[in-house]
N, C-alpha and C positions, 0 to 999 in steps of 0.2 A: 476306513477313513472316518474319523470322528465328526459328528455333526452337532453344532450348537444352534439354538433358535433365538432369533431376535426380531423385534418389530422393525428396528432400523439399524443398519450398519452405515457408519460414516467413514469414508476413506480419506485420510489426511487430517492433521490436527492444527491447521492454521486458524486464524481468527474466525473465518466463516464456518469451518467444520466444528470447532469447539463450541461456538455460540449455538449452532443448530443442535448439537448433541446435548448441551446443557439444558436448553429450553425443553427439548423433547423428554429428556430424562426427568426433569422437574415436573413434567405433566403426566408422568406415569408410563411412558413408553420404554420398553426394554431396549436399551440402546448400547451399541458397541462402537468404539472408535478404534480404528487400526491405523498405525503410523509406522512407516518403514524405518524412520530414523530413531536413534536412541533418545532424542529430545523432542519435546512437543513445541508447537507454536509456529512452525514453518518460518515465514519471513516476518513473523511477529514474535520472535524469540531472541535469545541472546546467548553468547558463549563467553567464557573467561579466556583471555589470551594475554600472556605476558603480564598478568596482574590487572589488566583492564577488562571491563565488561563491555563487549562489543555487540551491537545489534546485528541480527541476521537480515534486517531490512528496515523496519520501522524505527524512527527515532522518538517520535512523540505520539500521543493518542489524544483525540478530542475528548474533552470533559463536558459533562452536562448533556451529552447526546446519546445516541442509541447504544454505543458500546458500554458506557457506564450504566445505562438503564438495564441492559441484559445482565450485567454482573450483579446489580442490585436485585433483580427479579429472581435469580437462581441462588442468591445467598453467597456469592463469591466476593471476597475482599477486593476492593479496587484501590490499591495503594499507589497513588501517583503524586508527584510534587509539581505544583504549578510551574509551567514553563511560559515565559513571556513571548507570545507570538508577535514579536516586533521585528520589522524589516528595516534594514539600513542598506542603501545602495551606494556603491562606490562608483562615481561618475566623474571623469576628468580629474582623477586623483584626489577627489574630496568625497567625504561620506555624508549622505543625506538620509536622515531617518524619516520614514513615513509617519507624518503627524497623526496623533490620535484623533484630534478634532480638525475637521476640514480636509483631512486625509489626502487623498489623491489630488484634488484641486490645488491645495496649497503647495504640494510638492511639484506639480507640473508648472505652476506659475513661477517657479524659480528659473525655469528654462525657456518658457514661452510667454509671449505677450497675451493680453486679455482676449484678443480675438481668437488666436489659435487655441488657447486653453478652453474657451467656451465651445469652440467647434468640436473638440475632442470630448468634452464632458457631455455635450448634447448627443453625440453618437452613443456614448455609454448609457445615458438616460433612456434613449430609444431602445437600446439592446436590453435594458433591464425591464422597462415598463411596457414595451410594445412587442417587439419581436427580436429574438436572438439572431445574430448574423448567421450566414450559411456555414454548414459544416464543410463545404468544399473549399473554404478559405482558411488559411492559417491566420493566427493572430497577427503576425507580421503583415501579411497581405491586406488584411482587413484595415489595420491602422494606417497603412500607406495611402488609403483613400482620403485620410484626414490630415496627415502630417508627414513630413520628411525630416523633422527635427531629430537629429541623432540622439540628443540627450533625453528627449521625451520618449523616443523609442527604447532607449536604454532602461528607463523606469519600467516599462511594460515587459521588456525582456527579463528583468529581474523578477517581476511578479510571476511570469510563466515558469522561469527556472525553479522558483520555490515550489511549483507544482510538479517538478521532476520531468518535464517534457520540454523539447526545444521550442524556441520562439517561432521558428519557421515551419514547425510541424504540428504544434498544438492546434486543433480545430478551433476556430473563433467562437463557435457556439458553446463548446465545452469550457473554454476559458471564462466566458461570461457566466455560465452556470456555476462554476466553481467560485467565482467572485461573490455571487449571490449567496451561496451556501456558507461562505466564510464569514459573512457579516455577523459580528457578535460572538464568534466562536472562541472558545477557550481551550487550552491544551495542558497536558501534564506529561511528565516523564517518570517511569517507574524507577525509583532510586537504586534498586538492586538489579535492574535489568528486566527486559521484557519476559524472560523465561519465568521469573517469579510471578508475574501477573498471569501468565497463561496457566501456570500450575494451579492457580486458584480456580480457574474454570474446570480443570481436570478434577480437582478435589471436589467441586460441587457435583460433577457427574458421578463420581464414585460414592459420594455421600448418599445419593439416591439409589445405591446398590446397582449401578450400571458400571461399565468397564471401559478402560482405556488401555490398549495394548500397544506398547512401543516395540521396535525391532520386529515388526510384523508387516510383511509386504503383501499388498493385494496383488494376486496373480491374474485373476479374471473376475469380471462382473458377469454373473450368470444371467442369461437372457433366454427366454423361451416364448415363441410366438409374439415377439415385440413387447413382452412384459418382463420386468426384472424379477428374478427369483432368489437372488442372494449374491454372495461373494465367495470366491476361493482365495484363501490366504496361505502364506507360508509362515509358520510360527514354530520356533524351536526345532527347525530342521524337518518338520512334517507339514504336509499340505492338508488343510481343513476346508471343507465346504460348509459355509454358514448360510442356511436359509434365512431370508428376511423378506418382510413385506415391502420395505422401502430401502433403497440405497441412495445415499447422498455423497457426492464426490466433491472433495475440496482439493483435488490435485490438478485442476484445470480442465477445460473442455476437451483439449486435444488428447490428454492422457486418459480421460474418461472414455473417449472414442476408441483408443487403443485397447483398453481393458475390456470393453464390452464388444468390440468387433464392429467395424464400419458396416458390415452386411446387415446389422440389426437396426440401422437407423434409416429414417426416411430421407430421400435424396435432397429434398429442399433444405432440411436441417444441415446436411453435410455441406451444401453450397453456402449457407449462411456462415457456417463455421470457417470455411476457407476464406471467405471474402471479408469478414468483419473482425475476426479475432487476431489482433496483431500485438505481440508482446512488446513491452516498452523497456529499453535498456537504460542502465544508469551506472554511475561510478561512485564509489565511496572510499575515501582514504582516511585511515586512522593515524593521527599524528600525535606523538608524545613530546612534552617539553617540561622543563622545571618551572617555567613561568608561563602564564597564559599568553599565547601568541596574538590573541585579540582580547580586548577587555569589554567588548560589547555583549550584553547578556542575552540578546536575541540572535537573529540571523543576519549576517553580513553577506551581501551579494556582490560579487565582482561582475559587472555587466559588460565591460569592454575588454575582457581578456580573450585568450584564444578559444577558451571554452567558458561559458558563463558558469560561475562557481558560487555555491552557497556554503557558508562556513558557520559553524556553531561550536563554541567552546563548551562541551557537554559538562565538564567538571565544574563550571561556574554554577550551574543549577544543581548538579548532583555530584559532589566530591567523591561519593562512594564508587563512581564508575572508573576511577583512576586509583592507582596505588598511592599511599601517603607521600606527599612531596612532589607529586606529578600532576600534570594537567593533560586533558584529552581534547584535542581539536578534531572535529569531523568535518571533512570537506566533501561536498557532493556536487556532481556535475553530469549533465547529459553528454553523451559522446557526439560525434559529428552527425549521426542520425539516431533518433530515438527508436526507429522501427526497423532499420536494416542492419545486417551484421557488420561489425567493425573490428579493427585490430586492437584488442585490449591493451597491449603493451604500448602502442603508439598513443592511444587516447589517454592512458594514465600518465604518460610522460608529459603530454601537453598540459594536463592539469597541474602537475608538479611544477612545471615552468611558470604557470600563472601564479601559483602560490609563492614561488621564489621571487617573482617580480613585485608582488603586492605585500609581502610580509618581510620587513627589513631584517628581522632576526632569524629568518627561516634557515639559512645555510649554517648559522652558528649554533642554533639551539633546537631545531626541529629534527625529529626522527620519524620518518614514515615507516611504521612497523607493520601495517596491514593494508592491503588493497582489496576491495570487493568490486566485482564487475557483474552486475545483475543483468542477465540476458537469457535467451533460449527458454529452457524449462524452469529457470529460477530468475525471472525478470523482476523489475521493481513493480510493474503492473502487468498482469496477463493480457489485459485489454483496457481500453478506456470505457467509462460507464455506458450502459445502455446498448451495447453491441449485440448481446445474445441473451435470451430469456433463461431463467433458472431451470425450467422444465426442458427435458430432452424429448425426442420423439419416441423414446422407449418408455412405456408406462411405468410410473413409480420410480423412475431414475431421474435424479435431480443433480444439478451442479450448484455449488455455492462458492463464494470467494470473489476475487477481483476479476476473474475471467468472465463473470456474469453479473457484475455489480449493476444495480439499477441506477437511475439518474440521481445519484447521491454524492456526497463528498468523496474525493479520491482516497484510496487506501483503506484503512481499518473501518471507518464508518460504513463504506460501501460494502465491505465483506460482511459486517454484522447485519446490515439491512437485507442483504441477499439471504442470510440465514433466517431472519424473521419472516420474510416472504415465504420461504419454503416450509417453515414450521407451520405457518397458518394454513398453507395448502394441505399439508399432511394431516393436520387436525380435522380439516373439513372432509377429507376422503377416507381416513382410516382411524379406527379406534384402537387404543392400546390393548395389548394382550396377544403375545406370540402364539402362533398355532403351529 
């Protein structure tokens, strides 16, 4: 059995794993990334299908934040095209754009009188400046303390849907936190797909004479006396044991537990994992047409449909994502429950019915050519932020990614932030130089 020696082995090549590997490799650690799939990026990647470039999860990436900062630090190209983070809500058959100035207050005032609008805005001010609402309340239940105005509630339903969680299930404190973090945020879309962006991180890792192995499955995380010792992997039909000082997992806390064996973890950690880590389900439909089915450059949210639906015509920002002469509309929706198992076929059909009702040319011109249902071990988020720490109870074994994202923006920034936290911890504890 051949043995290779590394300072760090990273399991999984999502945004968290590649950011951690790139930072450590850049700082002199002998680093290996192992990825079971033939492509890198996890849910921050893309695949070509019928001439369209489809995302495996993420649609846009925050610009000017931690993701871009890590790319710049390790010398990776960060090629994205500005995406207008503008929201438009369809309420009562009419479309209302969230104004850039005066924003939410101006929009709410279209549906509520001054007294009701001020009551809601005062609640938001307190939540921002004094204390976030309880995590035991959903956004819907929290708002029902201040208004029963269906159109006002529809606006907030749209804001929550944009965060990929149901209105009646998103914890109120997390909603407020995400609103705070979104202030002034800008975004971009990789014009050639997310896979090209993630390849730049892999290129940066390999430029530092470190390695990224695809089609390489982690079989076991090696643990002895509650200390990590390395990883056993299957590569080219052979099993290799790879000693390492540190193992960083980007395959989710549950899979990390399976690979390392639950008997190696402290019981309190296992209890936290069972009680706090809930994957979030989501639906994505790829729809082709000769003409754009919506002409709005940002995100159009259907708030009063069977399932709240966010739509974006990706090809308006990046024509490269569609074949010549074609347009790509992506429709996203939370199923009946964000956290409990659902019937994918039924949920997808409900979303299609909503699109049929809201897009006049849908039946004549639209072709739904791909449906994604993110759930289980491939969810849209493995958990909401702040549920579980990056450190496990096994010494020198860490998790990164959205299963252990800190209190940071949902999605890719949270994954990158988890990587930054782990890298700083590793630097404090262990010096580079494989033994």
